[in-house]
ZALO-667134 format. One record per residue (C-alpha): chain; x negated, y, z. Coordinates in nm, 2 decimals. Each point is the difference from the previous one (the first is absolute). Layout:
REC c   east  north     up
REC A      X      Y      Z
...
***
This chain:
REC c   east  north     up
REC A   1.89   1.67  -1.85
REC A   0.12  -0.22  -0.28
REC A   0.39  -0.13   0.09
REC A  -0.09  -0.30  -0.20
REC A  -0.28  -0.12   0.14
REC A   0.16   0.05   0.39
REC A   0.31  -0.21  -0.11
REC A  -0.22  -0.24  -0.14
REC A  -0.18  -0.03   0.33
REC A   0.32   0.02   0.22
REC A   0.14  -0.31  -0.22
REC A  -0.31  -0.20   0.03
REC A   0.06   0.03   0.39
REC A   0.14  -0.42   0.05
REC A  -0.31  -0.13  -0.31
REC A  -0.25   0.21   0.25
REC A   0.10  -0.20   0.31
REC A   0.00  -0.30  -0.18
REC A  -0.32  -0.01  -0.12
REC A  -0.19   0.14   0.29
REC A   0.14  -0.27   0.20
REC A  -0.14  -0.23  -0.21
REC A  -0.38   0.23   0.00
REC A   0.07  -0.04   0.42
REC A   0.04  -0.34  -0.02
REC A  -0.32  -0.09  -0.13
REC A  -0.21   0.03   0.30
REC A  -0.30   0.19  -0.18
REC A  -0.27   0.00   0.28
REC A  -0.36  -0.06  -0.12
REC A  -0.11  -0.32   0.02
REC A  -0.28  -0.29  -0.10
REC A  -0.17   0.10  -0.40
REC A   0.14  -0.24  -0.28
REC A  -0.09  -0.01  -0.36
REC A   0.21   0.29  -0.16
REC A   0.12   0.14   0.38
REC A  -0.30   0.19   0.17
REC A   0.25   0.09   0.31
REC A   0.17  -0.38   0.00
REC A   0.30  -0.12  -0.14
REC A   0.28   0.13   0.17
REC A  -0.16   0.38  -0.15
REC A  -0.02  -0.13  -0.34
REC A   0.33  -0.13   0.01
REC A   0.14   0.37   0.12
REC A  -0.24   0.12  -0.27
REC A   0.19  -0.24  -0.28
REC A   0.34   0.06   0.10
REC A  -0.02   0.42   0.02
REC A  -0.16  -0.04  -0.42
REC A   0.24  -0.21  -0.06
REC A   0.28   0.20   0.14
REC A  -0.22   0.29  -0.20
REC A   0.03  -0.14  -0.30
REC A   0.40  -0.09   0.05
REC A   0.02   0.39   0.01
REC A  -0.16   0.03  -0.33
REC A  -0.37   0.14   0.09
REC A  -0.32  -0.16  -0.18
REC A  -0.20  -0.14   0.28
REC A  -0.28  -0.13   0.11
REC A  -0.18  -0.23   0.25
REC A  -0.35   0.01   0.13
REC A  -0.12  -0.35   0.08
REC A   0.24   0.04   0.32
REC A  -0.16   0.29   0.14
REC A   0.21   0.26  -0.14
REC A   0.25   0.07  -0.23
REC A   0.18   0.29  -0.20
REC A   0.32   0.09  -0.16
REC A  -0.02   0.25  -0.28
REC A   0.29   0.28  -0.16
REC A  -0.09   0.16  -0.34
REC A  -0.27  -0.03  -0.28
REC A  -0.34  -0.10   0.18
REC A  -0.19   0.27  -0.21
REC A   0.16   0.25   0.19
REC A  -0.11   0.21   0.34
REC A   0.11  -0.25   0.31
REC A   0.19   0.09   0.32
REC A  -0.14  -0.26   0.23
REC A   0.24  -0.17   0.29
REC A  -0.20  -0.19   0.26
REC A   0.16  -0.23   0.21
REC A  -0.09  -0.31   0.17
REC A   0.14  -0.38   0.03
REC A  -0.19  -0.13   0.31
REC A   0.14   0.03   0.35
REC A  -0.14   0.01   0.32
REC A   0.06  -0.32   0.25
REC A   0.33   0.00   0.17
REC A  -0.12   0.08   0.36
REC A   0.17  -0.04   0.30
REC A   0.31   0.12   0.12
REC A   0.24  -0.09  -0.28
REC A   0.39  -0.06   0.07
REC A   0.07  -0.09  -0.33
REC A  -0.12  -0.21  -0.29
REC A  -0.30   0.19  -0.11
REC A   0.00  -0.12  -0.38
REC A   0.36  -0.04   0.06
REC A   0.13   0.35  -0.22
REC A   0.33   0.01   0.26
REC A   0.20   0.25  -0.10
REC A   0.21   0.16   0.30
REC A   0.15   0.38   0.02
REC A  -0.15   0.08  -0.30
REC A  -0.32  -0.11   0.06
REC A  -0.25  -0.27  -0.15
REC A  -0.24  -0.12   0.30
REC A  -0.33  -0.18  -0.08
REC A  -0.38   0.02  -0.01
REC A  -0.05   0.22  -0.29
REC A   0.32   0.17  -0.09
REC A  -0.16   0.32   0.06
REC A  -0.37  -0.10  -0.05
REC A  -0.01   0.00  -0.28
REC A   0.28  -0.21  -0.16
REC A   0.30   0.25   0.01
REC A  -0.17   0.30  -0.10
REC A  -0.23  -0.21  -0.28
REC A   0.39  -0.15  -0.10
REC A   0.16   0.36  -0.03
REC A  -0.28   0.13  -0.22
REC A   0.05  -0.30  -0.22
REC A   0.35   0.09  -0.01
REC A  -0.03   0.36  -0.09
REC A  -0.21  -0.13  -0.27
REC A   0.28  -0.22  -0.12
REC A   0.28   0.28   0.01
REC A  -0.26   0.26  -0.21
REC A  -0.04  -0.27  -0.24
REC A   0.33  -0.10  -0.04
REC A   0.16   0.39  -0.01
REC A  -0.24  -0.03  -0.32
REC A  -0.18   0.33   0.11
REC A  -0.29   0.08  -0.24
REC A  -0.36   0.02   0.20
REC A  -0.28   0.22  -0.09
REC A  -0.22  -0.22   0.28
REC A   0.06  -0.35   0.03
REC A   0.05  -0.15   0.37
REC A  -0.22  -0.31   0.14
REC A   0.11  -0.17   0.32
REC A  -0.33  -0.16   0.14
REC A   0.12  -0.26   0.29
REC A  -0.32  -0.11   0.19
REC A  -0.08  -0.34   0.24
REC A  -0.22   0.14   0.23
REC A   0.07   0.32   0.15
REC A   0.04  -0.14   0.36
REC A  -0.30  -0.10   0.01
REC A  -0.33   0.08  -0.22
REC A   0.15   0.16  -0.33
REC A  -0.18  -0.29  -0.23
REC A   0.30   0.05  -0.25
REC A  -0.09   0.36  -0.04
REC A  -0.38  -0.06  -0.06
REC A   0.15  -0.28  -0.22
REC A   0.24   0.17  -0.17
REC A  -0.23   0.31  -0.09
REC A  -0.26  -0.20  -0.18
REC A   0.24  -0.16  -0.20
REC A   0.28   0.25  -0.07
REC A  -0.03   0.40  -0.08
REC A   0.17   0.15   0.33
REC A   0.19   0.28  -0.06
REC A  -0.13   0.34   0.13
REC A   0.32   0.14   0.15
REC A   0.26  -0.16   0.20
REC A   0.13  -0.09   0.36
REC A   0.06  -0.34   0.19
REC A   0.35  -0.03   0.17
REC A  -0.21  -0.12   0.29
REC A   0.06   0.24   0.28
REC A   0.26   0.28   0.10
REC A   0.21   0.28  -0.16
REC A  -0.03   0.29  -0.05
REC A  -0.41  -0.03  -0.14
REC A  -0.30  -0.08   0.13
REC A  -0.31   0.16  -0.18
REC A  -0.25  -0.06   0.23
REC A  -0.12  -0.31   0.16
REC A  -0.27  -0.06   0.25
REC A  -0.30  -0.16  -0.07
REC A  -0.06  -0.36   0.19
REC A  -0.24  -0.17   0.22
REC A   0.00  -0.39   0.03
REC A  -0.22  -0.23   0.20
REC A  -0.06  -0.30   0.05
REC A  -0.20  -0.18   0.33
REC A  -0.06  -0.24   0.21
REC A  -0.21  -0.08   0.30
REC A  -0.09  -0.28   0.25
REC A   0.23  -0.04   0.35
REC A  -0.13   0.09   0.27
REC A  -0.02  -0.34   0.27
REC A   0.01   0.27   0.28
REC A   0.31   0.15   0.13
REC A   0.35  -0.10  -0.04
REC A   0.02  -0.28  -0.31
REC A   0.26   0.02  -0.29
REC A   0.04  -0.38  -0.14
REC A   0.23   0.13  -0.30
REC A   0.09   0.30  -0.10
REC A   0.13   0.03  -0.39
REC A   0.21   0.35  -0.11
REC A   0.05   0.09  -0.36
REC A  -0.01  -0.06  -0.38
REC A  -0.03   0.33  -0.12
REC A  -0.25   0.33   0.16
REC A   0.28   0.22  -0.18
REC A   0.29  -0.14   0.28
REC A   0.00   0.12   0.33
REC A   0.08  -0.33   0.16
REC A   0.29  -0.03   0.24
REC A  -0.05  -0.29   0.23
REC A  -0.37  -0.13   0.13
REC A  -0.01  -0.34   0.17
REC A  -0.32  -0.13   0.13
REC A  -0.10  -0.30   0.25
REC A  -0.24   0.09   0.26
REC A  -0.19  -0.22   0.26
REC A   0.12   0.07   0.31
REC A   0.28  -0.08   0.35
REC A   0.28   0.07   0.10
REC A  -0.21   0.33   0.15
REC A  -0.04   0.13  -0.34
REC A   0.37  -0.04  -0.07
REC A   0.09   0.26   0.25
REC A  -0.26   0.24  -0.12
REC A   0.15  -0.01  -0.28
REC A   0.33   0.03   0.08
REC A  -0.12   0.30   0.26
REC A  -0.17   0.16  -0.32
REC A   0.30   0.02  -0.19
REC A   0.22   0.17   0.34
REC A  -0.28   0.28   0.02
REC A  -0.01   0.07  -0.38
REC A   0.34  -0.05  -0.01
REC A  -0.14  -0.20  -0.36
REC A   0.20  -0.33  -0.12
REC A  -0.24  -0.28   0.10
REC A   0.08  -0.36   0.09
REC A  -0.19  -0.29   0.22
REC A   0.08  -0.35   0.04
REC A  -0.23  -0.31   0.08
REC A  -0.02  -0.26  -0.25
REC A  -0.20  -0.35  -0.04
REC A  -0.28   0.22  -0.23
REC A  -0.01   0.29   0.24
REC A   0.16   0.32   0.06
REC A   0.20   0.11  -0.31
REC A   0.05   0.36  -0.06
REC A   0.24   0.16  -0.17
REC A  -0.03   0.41  -0.08
REC A   0.30   0.17  -0.21
REC A  -0.06   0.29  -0.23
REC A   0.20   0.21  -0.26
REC A  -0.11  -0.12  -0.34
REC A  -0.03   0.23  -0.32
REC A  -0.20   0.11  -0.26
REC A  -0.36   0.11   0.10
REC A  -0.01   0.34  -0.18
REC A   0.32   0.10   0.23
REC A  -0.08  -0.13   0.36
REC A   0.27   0.31   0.18
REC A   0.18  -0.19   0.18
REC A  -0.13  -0.35  -0.03
REC A  -0.21  -0.19   0.25
REC A  -0.24  -0.22  -0.14
REC A  -0.01  -0.31   0.25
REC A  -0.38  -0.10  -0.13
REC A  -0.12   0.34   0.21
REC A   0.27  -0.11   0.29
REC A  -0.20  -0.32   0.03
REC A  -0.33   0.16   0.00
REC A   0.11   0.23   0.26
REC A   0.11  -0.23   0.22
REC A  -0.31  -0.26  -0.05
REC A  -0.20   0.32   0.11
REC A   0.21   0.01   0.36
REC A  -0.05  -0.39   0.01
REC A  -0.39   0.03  -0.03
REC A  -0.10  -0.09  -0.34
REC A  -0.37   0.04  -0.11
REC A  -0.16   0.02  -0.36
REC A   0.18   0.10  -0.31
REC A   0.32  -0.01   0.07
REC A  -0.09   0.26   0.31
REC A  -0.13   0.19  -0.31
REC A   0.29   0.02  -0.20
REC A   0.21   0.10   0.30
REC A  -0.21   0.30   0.08
REC A  -0.06   0.13  -0.35
REC A   0.38  -0.12  -0.12
REC A   0.21  -0.07   0.30
REC A   0.36   0.10  -0.09
REC A  -0.12   0.34  -0.17
REC A   0.10   0.07  -0.36
REC A  -0.23   0.29  -0.06
REC A  -0.37  -0.17   0.00
REC A  -0.05   0.26   0.31
REC A  -0.20  -0.26   0.15
REC A  -0.18  -0.12  -0.32
REC A  -0.12   0.33   0.00
REC A   0.19   0.06  -0.36
REC A   0.30   0.22   0.13
REC A   0.07   0.34  -0.30
REC A   0.30   0.12  -0.15
REC A   0.05   0.26  -0.24
REC A   0.32   0.24  -0.10
REC A   0.05  -0.16  -0.33
REC A   0.02  -0.40   0.07
REC A   0.03   0.03   0.38
REC A  -0.22  -0.24   0.24
REC A  -0.21  -0.28  -0.01
REC A   0.17  -0.34   0.08
REC A  -0.14  -0.32   0.13
REC A   0.18  -0.34   0.03
REC A  -0.13  -0.33   0.06
REC A   0.18  -0.28  -0.15
REC A  -0.20  -0.29   0.01
REC A  -0.16  -0.21   0.30
REC A  -0.07  -0.33   0.00
REC A  -0.24  -0.23   0.25
REC A  -0.16  -0.27  -0.20
REC A  -0.35  -0.17   0.02
REC A  -0.08   0.13   0.31
REC A   0.03   0.36  -0.21
REC A   0.28   0.29   0.02
REC A   0.07   0.15  -0.31
REC A   0.16   0.32  -0.06
REC A   0.14   0.23  -0.23
REC A   0.00   0.41  -0.04
REC A   0.22   0.16  -0.21
REC A  -0.01   0.41  -0.01
REC A   0.12   0.22  -0.20
REC A  -0.14   0.29  -0.06
REC A   0.07   0.42  -0.02
REC A  -0.13   0.13  -0.34
REC A  -0.27   0.26   0.14
REC A  -0.16  -0.27   0.16
REC A  -0.35  -0.14  -0.09
REC A   0.09  -0.39  -0.03
REC A  -0.39  -0.07   0.02
REC A  -0.08   0.21   0.32
REC A   0.31  -0.23   0.14
REC A  -0.09  -0.31  -0.10
REC A  -0.37   0.07   0.16
REC A   0.17   0.11   0.28
REC A   0.23  -0.26   0.05
REC A  -0.31  -0.32  -0.09
REC A  -0.22   0.16   0.28
REC A   0.27  -0.05   0.26
REC A   0.06  -0.38  -0.12
REC A  -0.35  -0.07   0.00
REC A   0.06  -0.28   0.25
REC A   0.19  -0.16  -0.31
REC A  -0.07  -0.16  -0.34
REC A   0.13   0.20  -0.26
REC A   0.17  -0.22  -0.24
REC A   0.15   0.29  -0.25
REC A   0.03   0.30  -0.01
REC A   0.17   0.21  -0.24
REC A   0.14   0.34  -0.14
REC A   0.22   0.17  -0.21
REC A   0.01   0.38  -0.10
REC A   0.27   0.20   0.07
REC A   0.26   0.13  -0.25
REC A   0.15   0.25  -0.11
REC A   0.22   0.16  -0.30
REC A   0.09   0.40   0.00
REC A   0.35   0.09   0.16
REC A  -0.02   0.25  -0.32
REC A  -0.10  -0.30  -0.27
REC A   0.29  -0.09  -0.26
REC A   0.03  -0.38   0.17
REC A   0.10   0.16   0.30
REC A   0.24   0.29  -0.09
REC A   0.14  -0.25  -0.24
REC A   0.07  -0.24   0.29
REC A   0.08   0.21   0.27
REC A   0.28   0.19  -0.29
REC A   0.22  -0.35  -0.05
REC A  -0.03  -0.08   0.40
REC A   0.16   0.31   0.04
REC A   0.23  -0.01  -0.27
REC A   0.13  -0.34   0.07
REC A   0.04  -0.01   0.33
REC A   0.02   0.39   0.15
REC A  -0.24  -0.07   0.25
REC A  -0.34   0.25   0.06
REC A  -0.25  -0.09  -0.21
REC A  -0.36   0.06   0.11
REC A  -0.36  -0.20   0.01
REC A  -0.16  -0.17   0.29
REC A  -0.30  -0.18   0.10
REC A   0.02  -0.39   0.13
REC A  -0.24  -0.24   0.15
REC A   0.16  -0.27  -0.18
REC A  -0.20  -0.11  -0.37
REC A   0.17  -0.06  -0.28
REC A  -0.08  -0.08  -0.40
REC A  -0.04   0.31   0.00
REC A  -0.32   0.05   0.09
REC A  -0.08  -0.27  -0.33
REC A   0.14   0.34  -0.22
REC A  -0.16   0.33  -0.11
REC A   0.28   0.21   0.06
REC A   0.22  -0.29   0.22
REC A   0.27   0.11   0.32
REC A   0.21  -0.21   0.19
REC A   0.35   0.04  -0.03
REC A   0.26  -0.18   0.21
REC A   0.19  -0.20   0.06
REC A   0.08   0.09   0.38
REC A   0.18   0.25   0.03
REC A  -0.09   0.31   0.31
REC A   0.27  -0.16   0.17
REC A  -0.05  -0.33   0.00
REC A  -0.13  -0.25   0.27
REC A  -0.40  -0.08  -0.10
REC A   0.09  -0.40   0.04
REC A  -0.35  -0.03  -0.23
REC A  -0.21  -0.33   0.09
REC A   0.30  -0.06   0.35
REC A   0.24  -0.28   0.07
REC A   0.32   0.08  -0.15
REC A  -0.11   0.19  -0.30
REC A   0.25   0.13  -0.21
REC A   0.14   0.23  -0.31
REC A   0.34   0.21  -0.04
REC A   0.14  -0.16  -0.34
REC A   0.15   0.37  -0.05
REC A  -0.28   0.15   0.08
REC A  -0.22  -0.22  -0.20
REC A   0.23   0.07  -0.34
REC A  -0.04   0.38   0.06
REC A  -0.36  -0.03  -0.01
REC A  -0.01  -0.15  -0.28
REC A   0.20   0.30  -0.14
REC A  -0.27   0.20   0.15
REC A  -0.22  -0.20  -0.17
REC A   0.17   0.01  -0.35
REC A   0.02   0.36   0.03
REC A  -0.40   0.05   0.09
REC A  -0.06  -0.20  -0.34
REC A   0.21   0.20  -0.20
REC A  -0.09   0.27   0.14
REC A  -0.39  -0.13  -0.16
REC A   0.06  -0.21  -0.24
REC A   0.32   0.11  -0.20
REC A   0.00   0.21  -0.32
REC A   0.12   0.36   0.00
***
């Protein structure tokens, strides 16, 4: 390891905290498109802020019409190693006990939406590049930090960037976990709708979820009914042991289901509040599309009733999440986010799922192919070696159901920044990072980039 680079990163700690605080205080949730701000004014403000910080560190920067930006260390006529992060964040959601965009620092942790996904890790990579630059280390490959603005939604940023800039072939995304992820599952995303039934219990209002890749932690609906319906809900809660609440209001019976929020790719230990509500409604006698959704999804996470459950040894089991359910204009609208093992036939699974949802109109149905980089490649071996040497921890390649910008690269992997013993708070309330661990991650990134790029 280069001692000068490691010492510089230790010295940057206060600067890192101050910079990350400014980033977190910028609420870069996707908003209404404007000229020069395709993902909303706040996301563009965040992009401008990050590019200014990169420029102040001495990097050559470019902004691509508000879709993305990049910062380069080294000559542009050399082969490039890419580091791909993102500046957009998912909506705040429920359950916060701290200001979501307050960047509060307590007991060595910074709290805020985006701290771990992905502003903290992306900034750690930027500071790693700064240390390499200030140490004056000659490079035989240049380093390009690419910061996107639509990772949590449709990846329009990467589509635009790839059309207007040359994407390096090799690199990593600091947007997952250590040691390293070289296998990412495929994806099946569906948006569907159908008219509500006039039979059975009537749902007057229900809007839950903003993003399909978030496991919702709370669902609240207004049902037509009286005190007897309140008693039915309470009886179901007692019978199942699940946290439902019901009370009479002037609009009808207000029913709340309390889930456990999380990231769609990692349903273990979570509880989808939409699924809870669907199961309750089925018990109460709901008919039509809501009954169908209860039957084909319910509270499952593996797609069994949708007919698409499958698994393999390399990437594990399929996961299925319903992150959005909205009732409006007499229709029910729902989303499905399925993370699919790399050996599965995406086209066949898509057909099976659509057959099960034949009563629905399909508004959108898209797939993303799985991604795999061999463990023996230069990229994987260099990054794992850097991780082990800096941390002393075991270093093996793993698979994930999460989707990162690594897929954009011909050879790309997800590399940090969460460590193996870290609590998973991605897309959850009270998201935070350990500041010392972000400095450690920056050291891992610096060592990895030196292995890939420094002249011998």
